[in-house]
N, C-alpha and C positions, 0 to 999 in steps of 0.2 A: 662535143669533141674535146678530148683531153690534150693538154699542152705538153710537148716533149722538150727535153733539155736542148739547148743550142749553144754554139761556141760563143766566146766572150764578145760582147757588144754587137752581136748580130741582131738585126731587126726581129723582134719577137711578135708573133701573131698568136692571139688566143681566141678561142671560140667565143661568140657573143650570145646567141639565144640558146638557153639551156645549158651553157657551158659552166664550168666550175671556176673559171679564173677570169680576171679582168682583161678585156681586149686592149692590147697595147700595139701601137705602131711607133716604135722607138725612133725619136728624132725626125719623124716624118711630119713636118708642119702642115703639109697640104691635107693629109688624110686624118691625122690624129688631133690636130689643133685648129679646128674651125673657130670663127669668132664666137665669143661667149653669148652672143644674142641669136644664135641659130638653135634649131631643135636637134641637131646631130650630136652624137657623142664626140668629144674632141676629134670639148674643151675640157718658308719652313713647312714641313708637311701639314696638311690640313688636319684639324681635330677629327676624331673618329666617332663623332656622334651618329646615332642611328635615328633616322626620321622615317616613320612609316608613310609610304606614299598614299595619296588619296585614291580610292578605288572608284572608278567611274563606270557606269553601265555602258554597254556597247549595243548599238542598235543597227540592224540591217548590215552587218559586217560579216565577212567570212570567218569561220571559226579558225583561230590561230593554231599553229602546231603546238603540241604540248611539250616539245623538247627541241633543243637545237639539233640541226642536221648532223648525222653521224659522219665522221671522216670517211672518205671513199678509199677503197683499196687501189693500190697502184696497178697500172696496166702492165702486162707482160713486157719486159724489156725496157720499161721506163726507168729513168734515173731516180735514185732514191731521194734526191733533193738534199737540202741542207741538213746538217746534224747539229745537235746541241753543242758538241765539242768544237765543231767547225765555227759556229757562230761565236762561241766564247773566245776562241783564239782570235778571230777577226776583230772583236770588240775590246780586247784586253787593254790596249793603250787608250782607247777612247773612253772607257769606263773609269780611267784614272783622272780624267779632266775634272777640275774642281767643281764646275757647274753640274756635273753628272754624279758626283759622289753620293748625293742623297736623292738622286732622281729615281722615279719609277720607270723601268724599262721593260718592255715585253716585245718579244719577237716570235712570230709563228709562221709555219708553212702556210701560204695562202691557198694551197690546193687541198691539203689534208687537214689543216687546222692544228697540226702538231705543235706543241709549245717547245720552242727552241731556246728561249731565254726568258726568265721571269725574275726581275730584280724589283721587289716591292710592288708587284702588280696588284696585290690585294689591299693596298693602302688607299684610303679615301683622300682625294686631293681636289683642289679647285681645277676644273677642266677647262675653264675659259671657253673659247669658241669651238673646241672639239665637242662640246655639248651638242652641236648641230648634227653630229653623227647619230646620237640617240634620237633626236627629234626627227631626223629623216626616216629612221626605222619605224617610228610610231606613225608619222604622217603617211608612210607608204602602206600601212595597214588600213587606214581610213579611206584612202582613195584608190580606185582601180587604175591600172596603167594608162588608160585613155581618158580619164576624167578631166573635164575642163571646167572653168568658172564662167558663169553667164552674167552679163550685166544687161538688165532689162529695163525698158520703159513701159509703164502700164497707164491705162486710163484711170483718172482719179474719180472723185465723186461727181464731177460734172464734166461735160465735153471739153471745157476750156481749162481743165486741171489735169496735169500729167505728173507722174511720179517716177523718178529715177530710182531704181531698186538696186542697192548695193549687193553684189554677189561675190565679193572677195577678191576681185581682180584689182590689184594695186599697180599694175603695169600697163594701164590703158594709154594708147597713143592719143595726144590731144587732137590730132588730125586723122588722116586715113590710117587704117591698120596695115601692118606688114605681115602677110601670111608666112614669111620665112623667118620671122623674128620671134623671140620669147618675150622680151620687153618691147611692148608696142604691137603685139600680135593683133589685138582688138583695138579698133579706133573709134573715137567719139564722132568723127565726121560721118563714118559709115552708119553709126547708130542714129545720128541726127537726120540723115537722108531717109532712113526708113520711117522715122517718126513724122517728119515733115510731109512725106507722101500720104501717110494715113490721115494726118490733120487736114491736108488740102482736100482729100476725098470727102471729109466730113464738113468742109466749109469753115474750118477753124483756122484763124490766122493770128490769134493772140491767146497766150496761155499763161497760167501760173504753174511754176515748176517747184515741186517738193521733192524731198529725198527720203526714201525708206531705209532706215539703218537698223532694222530689227534682226538682220542676219549676223550672227556671231558677234554680239556687242561686247564691249569691254573697254577698259582704260587704255589710253594711248601710250602711257609710259609706266614702267614698273617702279614700285616704291623702293626697290633694292638697287636701282641704278644710280650712278653718279649724276648729279644735276648738270654736268658738262657734256654728257653723251649726246644730247640733242643739239646743243649749240655748236659743237665741233664736228657734227656730221657723222659721228660713230654709229648712230642709229637715227632713223626717222620715226615719225609717229606711227603707231600701230593702228591701222584703220582698214576697213573693208572696201575702200575705194581709193585709188591713187593714180597718178600720172607717171608714165615711164620716164618722162623728162625731168621729174622732180624727186628722183630717188636720192636719199642721203648716201652719198658715195664720194670717195676721194676727198673727204674733208668738207664737202659742201653740205650744209644742213638742208633738210627737206622742209616743206611748208609746215606751219604750226597746225593747220587744219586741212589735211589732204582731201577730205570729202568736199569741203567748200571749194577747193581748187578744181576738182572734177566738175562740180555743179556749175561753176562759172565758165569753165571751158566748154561744157556741153551747151549751156545757154548761148554762148557765143557762136557755136556751130549752127544752132537753130536760127539765130538771128541772121546769119549769113545766107540762110536759105529763105529768108523773108518771113519768119515767124517771130512776132514780138513776144518777149519773155519777161515775166516778172517772177522773181524768186520768192517763194514762201519762207517765212521765218521758221527756224528749227525750234521745236517745242522744248520743254524742260523735262521731258520724260527720261528715264534712265537710258533708254536706247536711242533717243533722239529721232527726229523725223516722224513719218507716218507709215502705218502698215498699208500696203496697196494690194488689192486683190482683183482689180479690174482687168479688162482685156489687154493683151500684149500689143503694144504699138511698134515695138522694135526690140531687137536683142543682138548682142555680139558675144563671141566666145573667145576666151583666152587660149594661149598655148596650153598644152597638157600640164597638169600639176607636176608630173614627174620632171618635166623640163624646167619649170619654174624652180623646183627644188634643186636641180643640178646647177642652175644659175646662182641660187642662194649660196651653195657651197663654193662655187668658183670665186665669187666676189666676197664671200663671208658677209653676206647682206643680212644684218641683224633684224631689221624691220620685216623683210620679206619672210625670213624664217618664222618669226613670231606670228605673222599674218597667216601663213599656211598652217602652223600648228594650232592656232586658235580655231580656225575653221574645222580642222580635223577633230579637235576635242568637242566642239559644238555639235558636229554631226554625230558624234558618239554619245551625246547626252551628258557630257561633263560640263563643269563650270568653265567660264571663259576669262576669269582674271588670270594674271600671270602665274601665280602660285598654283591655281587649280590646273592650268594647262601643264605646268611642270610635273605635278603629281600624276596627271593623266599619262604623260609620256613615260614615266617610270612604270606605271601599271601596264602599258602596252608593250614595253620592252620585256618586262617579266613574262607577259603572255606569249612571247616568242620562245620561251623556254630558257631564258638567260637569267643568271643570278644577279639580282639587283639589291642584295642585302646591304643595308646602310646607305644606299644611294639616295641623294636628295637633289631635286631640281626645283627652283622657284621661278625659272623662266625657260624659254626654249632656245634662246640664242647663245647663252653662256656669258652674258654681260654681268650677271650677278656674282658677287664673291661668296654668296651663301650656298652655291651649288657644290655638291660633293659627288665625285665619281671615281671608280677604280680603273686603272689602266687595263686590267684584265677584261673588264666589261667592254671598253672601247674596242679591244681586239676581237672580242666575241662578235660585236656588231659588224666589224669589217669582214671577218671570215664568213658570216652569214650573208652579207651582201655579195660576196664574190662567188658563192656556191650556186647561184642561179635560182634559188627557191623564193626569192623576195624581189619581184620584178621592178617595183618602183624604187626600192632602195638600190637595186643593182644599177638602174639608170641614173639615180642621183650620184652614185659613186663615180660615174663617168664625168661628173662635174667637178671632182676634186682637182684643185690646181696642179699643174705639171711643173716639176722643178726646172727653173731657169726659163720657163716659157709663158705660163699663164697665171692669171689670178694673183692670189697672195703669195705665190712662190715664184713669180716672174723675175724677181731680183735676187733670189736665193739659188744656191748650187751653181753659181756662175764663176767662182774662183777656184780655190784648191779643192772644193768639193764637186768638181765637174763630173766625177764618175756617176753621180745620181741625176745629172741634168738630162731631161727628156725621158727618163724611165722611172722617176719617183713621182707618185701622186700622193698628196697629203692635205689634211685639214690642219691649218695652223690654229693656235690659241694663244692670245697675249693679253694678260692683265698685269698690273704692277706686282712683281714678285711671284707671278705664276705664268709659266710658259709651257706650251704643249705642242706636239706634232704627232699626228696619227694618220697612217695611210699604208701604202704598199710600194714596193720597189722590185724590179727584176734584177736578180744578181747575175754574176758573170757566167753562171751555169745555166742561165735562162729560166731560173726558178722564181716564182712570185713569192715574195716574203711580205708578211703583214707586220707592221711595227707600231709601237706606241711609246712615246717618251713624254714624261711629265716632270717638269723641273720647278722646284719651290725655292724661293729665297734669293736666287741669282739675279743679277741685272739682266735686262732684256737682251742686250747685245751679246753678252757672254752665253746666255742660255740658248739663243738662236744659233750661234756659231757652234756650240757643243752638239746641239741636236742635229745640225746639218752634217757635222762630221760623223755622228752616229749613223745616219742614213747612208752617207757616202761609203762608209766602211762596209755596210751591208751590200751595197751595190757592187763593190769591187771584190767581194770576198771569195765567191765560189766555195761555199762553206760546207761541202760534202765531207 
């Protein structure tokens, strides 16, 4: 279904499955903004060095399209939408703001993909956390829409040895799982009950618990990150097991060893069921743990990867993004250190038919100052996500924070920029001296506009205020 123009500030409804534009329910908190833990949709310029991305083989994946989707023709009687002249008029005063004088700004029609404004869109800049949009596009190629992550316990070499097999779920509940949640969907208590029942049937009441960490191994912290990122809770350790209650979020640092935390919590659940547990030491191999191939004693499944990805965008969860990207790269046969995963993301985005010339990523979350991305590429990814041809990316974009309401935009667009409240969705990006905002907004003509703003050199407060005014001007323009 195609979306038609509507009067100013009317609630705008867009088609969901197979549609070309983002489903919006403007200012409808009940329908558009469920809690972030549900599985429903709402919720100085950088140097121009060119770094060739690492090419990684792809295995058992669908063949990607060879080019970006072509803009669709307008329906008979449909409004033409915003025009370049209209957008430039609406943004004339905003573009004079000191913080935006050297900014890269791109505006496109979200339905046709037509470029309405391009100010420095081809310049390579530090993307900060807007990197996650590229990561979402690549992750969405490696996972099918319904794919989940399994955490399994297998029989070890002897009846009294069991192995907890890491399967990539970093959002395990320490107790019972919640089938309505994303974080905490699968629970260790449920897993322990399955295992305890099997052990009781075999007459085993005392076990040694080991952990298999051979799935998507890699370092827990990137060498290009600031040493303070972990201690201040900006990111947690990147590991293929973790607890939903120990996410590095809101300034709270996560555990130094998430795998050990899960192992301890699982042992505690088994002991509560009458099974005595001794934990096996982790060996000194590069992967850690032991490889287990015995019979399955129990398993639990995460929320779909697409919903975890949406949560990562809502909360700008750096560790979760890195965890999902590492698994995707591993499944595709790529290396799994941070730089290898970043190179794989660039390769996968290029395979979608998008121009990645000069783009460099050395992580998936955007915490590295060595990343380089063009605003035009970020806009390409957004348009691709909204046209319905990339289901996992499309669902992930539902997780973009909503202005004035959710995630990292909950406290923005609440003052003079209220025109964008409730109808702008965007991924924020903040590093010292590099600020970005990339997403979509419904304008006063009811048209979906895609925007990207990348600011270099300005203070964070000035950059954020200018970018918010940029989006508010688009929201209120009616730019035909």
